[in-house]
N, C-alpha and C positions, 0 to 999 in steps of 0.2 A: 645228682644222677641226670643224664641226658634225657630229653623228652622222647627222642627217636634215634635209632641207629641206622645209618644209611651206608650200604655197600656201594661204593663208587668205582666202577670198572672203567679204566681209561688207558690210553696210549699217548705218549708225548707227541707223536707225529699227527695226532688226530685234531683237526681244526675244530670240529664240533665239540670235542672235549674242552678246548680252550674257552669256548663260549660258556659252557656249563660250569666250569671250575670257578670263575669269578662270581657267577650267580650263587653257587652253592656256598661260597665263602660268606657272602652277605646273609644268606638264609641260615647258615649254621649258627651265626651269632644271634639272629632274631629268634630262632626256634630252639636254641640250645641243643643242636644236633651233635651226635657222635658220628663223624664221617670216617669210615674205614676205607682206606685206599687200596684198590686191587689193580695190579698191573694186568693188562690184556694186550699182548703184543700181536699186532695184526700180521706183520711179517718180521721174522727173526733174523734174517740174513740177506745178503745180496742175492743168493740163489732163490730164496722165497720171493723176493721182490721181482726177480725176472720171471718166475713161474706165474705170479699173479698179474703182472702188468706188461710183460714183454720187455723190450729194450729200455735202457735208462731214460731216453728222451720221451718215449711213449709214456712211461711211468710219470715223469715230471708233468707232461702236458695234461694227462688225465687227472692227476691229483690236484694240480693247480686249478683245474676247472671246478673241482669240489671246493677248493678254498674260495673261489669267487662267489659261489652260492652261499657259503658259510659267512663270508664277510658281509653280505647284504643284510643278514639278520643279527650281526654281532653287536654287542653293546660298545665295543671298542674296535670299529673297523680300521682305524688308523694303525692298529698293531698287527694287522694281517698284511704282510708286505709281499704281495705276489710278485712284483717286479724284481725285488731283490733275490727271491728264491729262484725265479726263472733264470736269472743271470749268474747264479752261484756256480763255482767251478768244480763241483763234485756231484756225484749221482745223488738223486733224492734218497735220504737215509732211511734205513729200517729202524725199528723201535727198540730192539733188544738192548743195545748199549745203554740207552736212557733208562729203560726199565730196571736194569741192574743198578744203575746209579740211584734211582728212587728207593730201591730196597736197601742199599747200603746206608742211605740217609735214614731210612726208617729203623733199621737195626741199631743205629747209633742214637737216634733222637726221637723215635716214635712217629705217630701219625702226623703230627704237625711238621716234622722235619721232612717226611715224605712229600707232604703237600707243598712245602716251600721249594723242594727240589723239583717237583713236577712243574710247578708254575714257572720257575726260573728257566728250566730247560725248554718249556714251551715258548717262552719269550725269546730264548736264543734261537729256536727253530723258526718260529713264525714271524718274528719281527726283525731279528738280526741276521737271518739267513746263514746261521753257522751250522757246521756239520756235526749234529749230535750223535752220529754213529762213530765219531772219532773220539777215542778215549782222552785225548788231550783236551778237547772241548769240555768233556765231562769234568776233568780235573780243574780246569779254569773256573767253571761254574761252581764246583764244590768249594774252591778257595774263596770265591765271591760270597758264598753263604757262610763262611767262617769255619769250614772244616780244615783240619790240618792235612795238607796235600799227601804226605807220605803215608799217613795212616789210612786215608781214604783210598789211595791207590792199592795198598795192601789188602784192604777189605774187599775192594772191587774184584780182586783176583781170587778170593777165597770162595769155596763152594757154597757157603751159606746164602749168598745173594742169589745165586742161580737156583738153589733149592726154594727160596722164597718166591721167586718168579714162577717156578713150576707149581708151587702150592696154590698160588693165585689162579693159575691156569686150571688146575684140578677143581678148585672151588667154583670157578666160572662154569665148568661142565656140570657140576652138581646143581647149579642154579639155572641151567639151560640158557646161559648168556651167550649170544652169538654175534651181537652187534653192540657197538659202543658209540657214544657214552651210554652206560647203563647205570641206573640209580634204583636200588632195591631197598625198600623199607623192611628191615629185618623183622620187626614185630608183627607185621601184617602180611608180608610177602608181596606187597604192592610194588609195581614198577612205575616209577614216575615217568611221565611223558615229557620228552625233551621239548622245551619251549621257553618263552620269556619268563622273567623272574616272577611276575605276578601269577602266571599260570602254575609255576612250580610251588609257589607259596600256597595257592589254593589247594593243591594236591596234598601238601603237608598238613594243612588244617583238616582236610578230610581224613587223613590217616590218624591224626590225633583224636578225632571224634570216634573213630572205630575202637581205639584202645581205651577210651575214657570210661 
């Protein structure tokens, strides 16, 4: 039995989630954590992107400014490729297509498959500057991870994935999650504060002391 269950709310397009995901992978092994992945789509369509950020170039400039800050405190700043995304020939992508892909992976292979899909899509987005709002990019990543392309594409178009994303959205509201990344220790209700690996480890040790 896992020592703690952590609800991890994230969006593939979120650079801060990229920093936290790799740290949580290490900590999950060290502390025997059960990490439950929750999609949290910041903007779900081009229209929502426009409403939040204005025009496409304004969105790109503002978001890449966030990337720059995030890269300064990343454990792998070499993987945050701002120049490539700035030169990318598509509008900065929304996160819904990638969230659906993560849920298709989860429905097929559980939480570990969700995490593998999430991390691989983040690499496609942040490092390779690929358009993760394009279903073809999603299918290429799915094939890379060993999914059968036709079956994955069929599942992607079924309502179960969309229902799973909506269920995560509802769950986020019940936990009053408004910002991501969000990490909530289910046993205590504690919200971990985003920070370096050792800070997160100290918070996990404190949570374990509470339930001991």
